[in-house]
C-alpha positions in Angstrom: 0.0 0.0 0.0 1.2 3.5 -0.8 2.1 5.7 2.2 2.1 9.5 2.8 5.8 9.5 2.0 5.1 7.9 -1.4 2.5 10.5 -2.1 4.8 13.3 -1.0 7.7 12.0 -3.2 5.3 11.7 -6.2 3.9 15.2 -5.7 7.4 16.7 -5.1 6.4 18.0 -1.7 6.9 17.1 2.0 5.0 14.4 4.0 3.8 17.1 6.4 2.2 19.1 3.6 0.4 16.0 2.4 -0.8 15.3 5.9 -2.0 18.9 6.3 -3.9 18.6 3.1 -5.5 15.3 4.0 -6.6 16.7 7.3 -8.4 19.7 5.6 -5.6 22.2 5.9 -4.7 24.8 3.3 -2.1 24.2 0.7 -1.2 26.1 -2.5 -3.4 25.4 -5.6 -0.5 23.8 -7.5 0.5 21.7 -4.6 -3.1 20.6 -4.1 -3.4 19.5 -7.7 -0.1 17.6 -7.5 -1.2 15.8 -4.3 -4.5 14.8 -5.8 -2.8 13.5 -9.0 -0.3 11.5 -6.9 -3.1 10.1 -4.7 -4.9 9.0 -7.9 -1.8 7.5 -9.5 -0.7 5.6 -6.4 -4.3 4.7 -5.4 -3.5 6.0 -1.9 -6.1 5.2 0.8 -6.4 7.1 4.0 -7.0 4.8 7.0 -10.0 6.4 8.7 -9.5 4.7 12.1 -5.9 5.9 12.4 -6.9 9.4 11.4 -9.8 9.3 13.9 -7.6 8.3 16.8 -5.1 11.0 16.0 -7.5 13.9 15.4 -10.5 12.9 17.5 -12.8 13.0 14.4 -15.0 10.4 12.8 -14.3 11.6 9.3 -17.9 11.1 8.4 -20.4 13.8 7.3 -24.1 13.5 6.6 -26.3 15.0 3.9 -30.0 15.0 4.7 -32.3 15.5 1.8 -36.1 15.7 1.3 -36.2 13.0 -1.3 -33.3 11.1 -2.9 -35.4 10.3 -5.9 -35.4 14.0 -6.7 -32.6 14.5 -9.3 -31.8 17.9 -7.9 -30.6 16.5 -4.6 -29.1 13.4 -6.1 -26.8 15.6 -8.4 -25.9 17.8 -5.4 -24.9 14.7 -3.5 -22.7 13.7 -6.5 -20.8 16.9 -6.3 -20.5 16.7 -2.5 -19.2 13.2 -2.5 -16.4 13.9 -4.9 -15.0 16.7 -2.7 -15.4 14.7 0.5 -13.8 11.7 -1.0 -10.6 13.6 -1.9 -10.6 15.2 1.6 -10.8 11.7 3.2 -14.4 12.0 4.5 -17.2 9.4 4.1 -20.5 10.9 3.1 -23.7 9.4 4.4 -27.0 10.2 2.6 -30.4 10.3 4.4 -33.7 10.8 2.7 -36.6 12.0 4.9 -39.3 11.4 2.2 -40.6 15.0 2.8 -41.5 14.1 6.4 -40.5 16.7 9.0 -40.7 14.3 11.9 -38.4 11.9 10.2 -35.9 14.7 9.6 -35.9 15.5 13.4 -35.3 11.8 14.2 -32.4 11.5 11.7 -30.8 14.7 13.0 -31.0 13.5 16.7 -29.6 10.1 15.7 -26.6 11.9 13.9 -26.0 14.1 16.9 -25.7 11.0 19.1 -23.3 9.4 16.6 -21.1 12.6 16.6 -20.7 13.1 12.9 -18.2 15.8 12.0 -20.6 17.8 9.9 -24.0 18.0 8.3 -25.3 19.2 5.0 -29.0 19.9 5.2 -31.7 20.5 2.6 -34.5 20.9 5.2 -38.2 20.3 4.8 -38.9 21.9 8.2 -40.1 25.5 8.2 -39.2 26.4 11.8 -35.6 26.8 13.2 -35.8 24.6 16.3 -34.0 21.7 14.9 -31.3 24.0 13.5 -30.7 25.5 16.9 -30.4 22.0 18.3 -27.6 21.3 15.9 -25.9 24.6 16.7 -26.1 23.8 20.4 -24.3 20.6 19.8 -21.5 22.6 18.0 -21.8 20.4 14.9 -20.7 22.4 11.8 -23.6 22.6 9.3 -24.2 24.0 5.8 -27.7 24.6 4.6 -28.6 24.0 0.9 -31.5 25.9 -0.7 -32.4 27.6 2.6 -31.1 30.6 4.4 -32.7 31.5 7.8 -32.3 35.3 8.2 -32.0 35.2 12.0 -29.4 32.4 12.4 -25.7 32.4 11.8 -25.5 29.4 9.5 -23.5 28.8 6.3 -25.6 28.2 3.2 -25.3 27.6 -0.5 -28.1 28.4 -2.9 -28.7 29.6 -6.5 -29.9 33.0 -7.6 -33.5 32.0 -7.9 -34.7 35.5 -8.4 -32.5 36.2 -11.4 -33.2 32.7 -12.9 -37.0 33.3 -12.7 -36.5 36.8 -14.0 -34.6 35.5 -17.1 -37.3 32.9 -17.8 -40.1 35.5 -17.6 -38.1 38.1 -19.6 -37.5 35.5 -22.4 -41.3 35.3 -22.8 -41.8 39.1 -22.6 -39.1 39.5 -25.2 -41.0 37.2 -27.5 -44.1 39.5 -27.3 -46.1 37.6 -24.6 -48.0 39.6 -22.1 -50.5 37.0 -20.7 -47.8 35.0 -19.0 -49.0 32.4 -16.4 -46.8 31.1 -13.6 -47.0 28.0 -11.5 -45.2 28.9 -8.3 -43.8 26.8 -5.6 -44.8 27.0 -1.9 -44.3 30.5 -0.5 -43.1 29.2 2.9 -40.0 27.9 1.0 -37.2 30.3 0.1 -37.0 28.9 -3.5 -40.7 29.3 -4.0 -40.7 32.9 -2.8 -37.7 33.9 -4.8 -38.8 32.5 -8.1 -42.2 34.2 -7.7 -40.4 37.4 -6.9 -38.3 37.1 -10.1 -41.5 36.7 -12.1 -43.0 39.8 -10.5 -39.9 41.9 -10.9 -39.7 41.2 -14.6 -43.3 42.5 -15.0 -42.4 45.6 -12.9 -39.2 46.4 -14.9 -41.1 46.1 -18.2 -44.0 48.2 -17.0 -46.5 45.4 -17.5 -49.6 44.7 -15.5 -49.8 41.4 -13.6 -52.9 39.3 -14.0 -53.6 37.6 -10.6 -55.8 35.0 -12.4 -52.7 33.7 -14.1 -50.7 33.1 -10.9 -51.1 29.7 -9.4 -49.4 28.1 -6.4 -48.3 24.5 -6.2 -46.0 22.4 -3.9 -43.1 21.5 -6.3 -44.7 18.1 -6.9 -46.1 16.5 -10.1 -49.8 16.5 -9.1 -49.8 20.2 -8.3 -48.2 21.0 -11.7 -51.0 19.1 -13.4 -53.8 20.7 -11.3 -52.5 24.3 -11.6 -52.0 23.9 -15.4 -55.5 22.7 -15.8 -56.7 25.7 -13.8 -54.7 28.1 -16.0 -56.2 26.5 -19.1 -59.7 27.0 -17.7 -59.3 30.8 -17.5 -61.7 32.8 -19.8 -58.6 34.4 -21.3 -56.0 31.7 -21.0 -52.3 32.6 -21.1 -50.3 32.6 -24.2 -47.2 31.5 -22.3 -46.5 29.7 -19.0 -43.5 29.6 -16.7 -43.4 26.6 -14.4 -41.0 27.1 -11.5 -39.6 23.6 -11.0 -39.0 20.3 -12.8 -41.6 18.1 -11.1 -44.5 20.6 -11.6 -43.3 20.9 -15.2 -43.9 17.2 -15.6 -47.4 17.5 -14.3 -48.1 20.6 -16.4 -47.0 18.8 -19.6 -49.2 15.8 -18.8 -52.1 18.2 -18.6 -51.2 19.9 -21.9 -50.9 16.5 -23.6 -54.3 15.4 -22.3 -55.9 18.5 -23.7 -53.9 18.2 -27.0 -52.3 21.6 -26.5 -49.1 21.9 -28.5 -45.9 23.6 -27.4 -45.1 26.2 -28.7 -47.9 26.5 -31.4 -50.7 26.8 -28.8 -48.7 27.8 -25.7 -45.1 29.0 -25.1 -43.4 27.2 -22.2 -40.4 27.7 -19.9 -39.4 25.6 -17.0 -37.1 26.1 -14.0 -34.6 23.1 -13.9 -33.0 21.6 -17.0 -33.2 17.8 -16.9 -33.5 15.2 -19.6 -37.2 16.0 -20.3 -36.2 19.5 -21.5 -33.9 18.0 -24.1 -36.1 15.0 -25.3 -39.4 16.8 -25.4 -40.4 17.8 -29.0 -39.6 20.6 -29.3 -36.9 20.8 -26.6 -37.9 23.1 -23.8 -36.4 26.4 -22.8 -35.3 26.0 -19.2 -33.4 27.6 -16.4 -30.3 25.4 -15.6 -29.1 25.1 -12.0 -25.4 24.3 -11.3 -26.3 21.2 -9.2 -22.9 19.6 -9.1 -21.3 22.9 -8.2 -23.8 23.4 -5.4 -22.6 20.2 -3.8 -19.0 21.0 -4.3 -19.2 24.5 -2.8 -21.3 23.4 0.2 -18.7 20.6 0.9 -15.8 23.0 0.7 -17.4 25.4 3.1 -18.3 22.5 5.5 -14.7 21.2 5.4 -13.3 24.7 6.1 -15.8 25.0 9.0 -14.9 21.6 10.4 -11.2 22.4 10.3 -11.6 25.8 11.9 -10.6 27.7 8.8 -14.0 29.5 8.4 -15.1 32.0 11.1 -17.5 34.3 9.4 -21.0 33.2 8.2 -20.7 32.2 4.6 -23.6 32.6 2.2 -22.9 31.7 -1.4 -25.3 32.2 -4.3 -24.5 30.5 -7.6 -25.7 31.8 -11.0 -28.3 30.1 -13.0 -28.3 29.9 -16.8 -31.2 30.2 -19.2 -31.0 27.5 -22.0 -32.9 28.8 -25.0 -34.6 26.1 -27.1 -37.7 25.7 -29.2 -40.6 26.1 -26.7 -41.1 29.8 -27.1 -43.1 31.2 -30.1 -43.2 34.9 -30.9 -46.5 36.5 -30.0 -46.4 40.1 -31.2 -49.7 41.9 -31.5 -51.1 45.4 -31.9 -53.1 46.7 -29.0 -56.2 48.6 -30.0 -57.4 51.3 -27.6 
């Protein structure tokens, strides 16, 4: 088996530098790259029990997610796992199946196991369980949530700007009757995407039609239900922005049932760019979230926090990207007074 000395020799650095890096310490970018390359070439494995005895750590971290079948959280976990692997940590994944009580049970179980850190995409609206983690002095990074009154690190995307871009693309194509299927307003992501939609209307001096604003819960059935309600309006929208992938699935099921074609009968934009966006005919214009990067950034922040290298509260917002495809049709018209 390769040793730290072998890695140091291969990376042209000292064993103490390799040890510092493996234990979460800071090294130069070039040195970090050389160490990672040497570890890969030599297939070096860190012995977790030996490290734990030396550092009084378990070298395990947990990521608690609402639902592991949700591709958003699965992709975040992929990004996180890669960073933790190279830093010598094991990542445990826990799905709470959107059950707040189960989330509390898992958190209390993890606190008793003394994990080194926690990544959390919470389904709970209150802060009591977060305070419990803080009181146990377990480093934590929130993903997709940012309590304004607690000093907790968090990573999220710029939901407001992503929704703004989606709405703006429809406005730029001449649409004025633009429906939206929002997420729950007690979730940060739901509120921010709704805010981006409203801000685009405000910036372009357009009047919002409240009848075209529907609220779902980010799940497939609500996308179906809210799209049906939009289509039942006396003056139905010429375009719709659906603010997450799973509601998008439900919305498209409703459109197919009613034989409404995208974009000939209705222009369509979705938040989240998954396989459906590319294979649907025509491919859908969608807001892409940097899911792998979310996991990577959250993991780096947590590692810094666990190793005492981060003292100030860290809030990181990552940019989204609007992928323009064929689901928007121009809808220019002349208004008659």
